[in-house]
BALO-381314 format. One record per residue (C-alpha): z, x negated, y; residue in three letters. Coordinates in pm, whole numbers, padded with zeros to 5 digits, always signed. Each point is the difference from the previous one (the first is absolute). Layout:
ZXYALA;...
This chain:
+00000+00000+00000MET;-00086-00128+00346ASN;+00326-00082+00182THR;-00173+00018+00340VAL;-00054+00373-00057PHE;+00368+00049-00074LEU;+00106-00184+00317GLN;-00251+00171+00229ARG;+00146+00220+00274GLU;-00139+00350+00034LEU;-00263+00011+00273ASP;+00134+00171+00314SER;-00311+00221+00021CYS;+00063+00124-00355ASP;+00367+00059+00080ARG;-00089+00200+00312GLN;-00258+00208-00190GLN;+00250+00076-00278TRP;+00261+00106+00257ARG;-00251+00230+00176ARG;-00100+00160-00331GLU;+00359+00041-00118LEU;+00114+00138+00337ALA;-00291+00242+00045ALA;+00126+00360+00002PRO;-00118+00228-00277LEU;-00121+00333+00129VAL;-00001+00307-00223ALA;-00340+00170-00005LYS;+00152+00341+00064GLN;+00319+00098+00178ALA;+00288+00026-00246GLY;-00174-00209-00268GLN;+00224-00256-00168LEU;-00084-00368+00005VAL;+00108-00184-00315LYS;+00102-00364+00030LEU;+00132-00279-00217PHE;+00287-00130+00217VAL;+00143-00350-00028PHE;+00210-00237+00203ARG;-00096-00352+00110ALA;+00280-00184+00173GLY;+00150+00248+00245ALA;-00323+00201+00038GLU;-00110+00310-00193TRP;-00366+00044-00096PHE;-00196+00275-00169GLY;-00340-00013-00168ILE;-00207+00275-00154GLU;+00052+00035-00379PRO;-00364-00077-00096PRO;+00051-00352+00142ALA;+00285-00065-00248VAL;-00136-00149-00322VAL;+00325-00060-00187LEU;+00375+00017+00049THR;+00240-00159-00246GLU;+00355-00134-00001PRO;+00015-00350+00142MET;-00037-00256-00281PRO;+00165-00343+00023PRO;-00166-00215+00269VAL;-00079-00362-00090HIS;-00011-00242+00291SER;-00309-00204+00080VAL;+00031-00348+00155PRO;-00161-00066+00338GLN;-00051+00365+00082ARG;-00043+00166+00339GLY;+00280+00210+00147LYS;-00150+00339-00091ALA;-00061-00097-00364LEU;+00319+00073-00194VAL;-00131-00128-00334GLY;-00178+00135-00307VAL;+00089+00282-00237VAL;-00115+00100-00347ASN;-00153+00343+00054LEU;-00119+00157-00324ARG;-00085-00342-00143GLY;-00177-00132+00310SER;+00136-00261+00238VAL;-00003+00171+00341THR;+00082-00139+00344LEU;+00304+00165+00160CYS;-00002+00019+00381PHE;+00263+00107+00250SER;-00161+00263+00222ILE;+00280-00049+00253ALA;-00074-00373+00030ASP;-00378+00052+00001ALA;+00024+00250+00288LEU;+00291-00184+00166HIS;+00226+00309-00029CYS;+00333-00157+00081LEU;+00297+00130+00197ALA;-00140+00351+00036GLY;-00340-00080+00150THR;-00335-00116-00133CYS;-00150-00281+00205ARG;
């Protein structure tokens, strides 16, 4: 695995785009229509995404650390037999102390 990729900071343009998309209000098509969301917390911030965007939710498996990793990369996990990168959304979006920067 390329260690440069693991140490790379998230591009500020990507971070800003993700924040805009996550913060965009969802508008019901008709008055009184419910909007369903998958709600999660990152740092001190609450986020919600539409259920079709969620591929899989599972209990958190043990996280194995990776040497020379970037701040947002927590480590790797074994997810259904596949080694999968585990990121901290709070660190990737800089959601610390109640505000995303």
